[in-house]
Structure formats: C-alpha cells, structure tokens
Short mmCIF file of the C-alpha atoms (twelve columns), coordinates in Angstrom:
data_MODEL
# 
_entry.id   MODEL 
# 
loop_
_atom_site.group_PDB 
_atom_site.id 
_atom_site.type_symbol 
_atom_site.label_atom_id 
_atom_site.label_alt_id 
_atom_site.label_comp_id 
_atom_site.label_asym_id 
_atom_site.label_seq_id 
_atom_site.Cartn_x 
_atom_site.Cartn_y 
_atom_site.Cartn_z 
_atom_site.pdbx_PDB_model_num 
ATOM 1  C CA . MET A 1  35.692 -35.025 17.542 1 
ATOM 2  C CA . LEU A 2  38.263 -33.240 15.451 1 
ATOM 3  C CA . GLY A 3  38.849 -34.884 12.079 1 
ATOM 4  C CA . VAL A 4  35.597 -36.864 12.030 1 
ATOM 5  C CA . ARG A 5  32.331 -36.220 10.214 1 
ATOM 6  C CA . CYS A 6  29.018 -38.007 10.477 1 
ATOM 7  C CA . VAL A 7  25.500 -38.017 9.134  1 
ATOM 8  C CA . THR A 8  22.583 -39.263 11.235 1 
ATOM 9  C CA . ALA A 9  18.861 -39.846 10.848 1 
ATOM 10 C CA . ALA A 10 16.264 -40.581 13.520 1 
ATOM 11 C CA . ILE A 11 14.264 -43.814 13.402 1 
ATOM 12 C CA . VAL A 12 10.648 -42.828 14.003 1 
ATOM 13 C CA . ASP A 13 7.881  -45.391 14.574 1 
ATOM 14 C CA . PRO A 14 4.436  -45.109 12.955 1 
ATOM 15 C CA . ALA A 15 3.136  -43.283 16.062 1 
ATOM 16 C CA . GLY A 16 5.769  -40.573 15.611 1 
ATOM 17 C CA . ARG A 17 8.010  -41.631 18.510 1 
ATOM 18 C CA . VAL A 18 11.769 -41.601 18.032 1 
ATOM 19 C CA . ARG A 19 13.012 -45.146 18.650 1 
ATOM 20 C CA . GLY A 20 16.663 -44.852 17.683 1 
ATOM 21 C CA . ALA A 21 18.971 -43.524 15.001 1 
ATOM 22 C CA . LEU A 22 21.201 -44.594 12.146 1 
ATOM 23 C CA . SER A 23 24.581 -42.975 11.718 1 
ATOM 24 C CA . VAL A 24 27.588 -43.168 9.439  1 
ATOM 25 C CA . ALA A 25 30.858 -41.657 10.620 1 
ATOM 26 C CA . GLY A 26 34.351 -41.495 9.231  1 
ATOM 27 C CA . PRO A 27 37.451 -39.378 8.814  1 
ATOM 28 C CA . VAL A 28 37.017 -36.050 7.044  1 
ATOM 29 C CA . TYR A 29 39.263 -37.103 4.170  1 
ATOM 30 C CA . ARG A 30 36.786 -39.894 3.310  1 
ATOM 31 C CA . LEU A 31 33.524 -38.164 4.243  1 
ATOM 32 C CA . THR A 32 33.779 -34.996 2.228  1 
ATOM 33 C CA . MET A 33 30.878 -32.561 2.258  1 
ATOM 34 C CA . ALA A 34 29.946 -33.778 -1.235 1 
ATOM 35 C CA . ARG A 35 29.863 -37.373 0.045  1 
ATOM 36 C CA . LEU A 36 27.741 -36.362 3.047  1 
ATOM 37 C CA . GLU A 37 25.252 -34.709 0.696  1 
ATOM 38 C CA . LEU A 38 24.901 -38.045 -1.109 1 
ATOM 39 C CA . LEU A 39 24.754 -40.137 2.061  1 
ATOM 40 C CA . GLY A 40 22.225 -37.932 3.874  1 
ATOM 41 C CA . PRO A 41 19.197 -38.910 1.790  1 
ATOM 42 C CA . GLU A 42 20.266 -42.572 1.790  1 
ATOM 43 C CA . ILE A 43 20.556 -42.655 5.585  1 
ATOM 44 C CA . ALA A 44 17.212 -40.851 5.935  1 
ATOM 45 C CA . GLU A 45 15.498 -43.376 3.645  1 
ATOM 46 C CA . ALA A 46 17.051 -46.315 5.504  1 
ATOM 47 C CA . ALA A 47 15.869 -44.881 8.841  1 
ATOM 48 C CA . ARG A 48 12.365 -44.400 7.408  1 
ATOM 49 C CA . ARG A 49 12.244 -48.057 6.282  1 
ATOM 50 C CA . VAL A 50 13.463 -49.302 9.673  1 
ATOM 51 C CA . GLY A 51 10.787 -47.285 11.456 1 
ATOM 52 C CA . LEU A 52 7.883  -48.803 9.532  1 
# 
C-alpha cells in the first residue's frame, strides 16, 4: 500500500515449521528506513521467542 512500510518475521516452531508471523506496520513518515533497521532485529528476536 502506498505510504505504508512494514517489517515482518516468521514464527518457526522447534521442528522448523512456520506457524505464523509478527509484523509492525505504519506510515512511512514514522517508519523510516533507519527505524526499520532497528525494528527488524527486535521483531526477529520476538518471533524466535514465540516459536520456542
């Protein structure tokens, strides 16, 4: 969608199956590329913890 950015990470169970995803989305003026670079690793770590 025009004017929106998001970052997403898959939730993977211990057997390696994708069970869902976590995502953060917002308008481009709030989710700058610099902000996405900071959020990416945080979302990935949260998805890893959920999948355990």
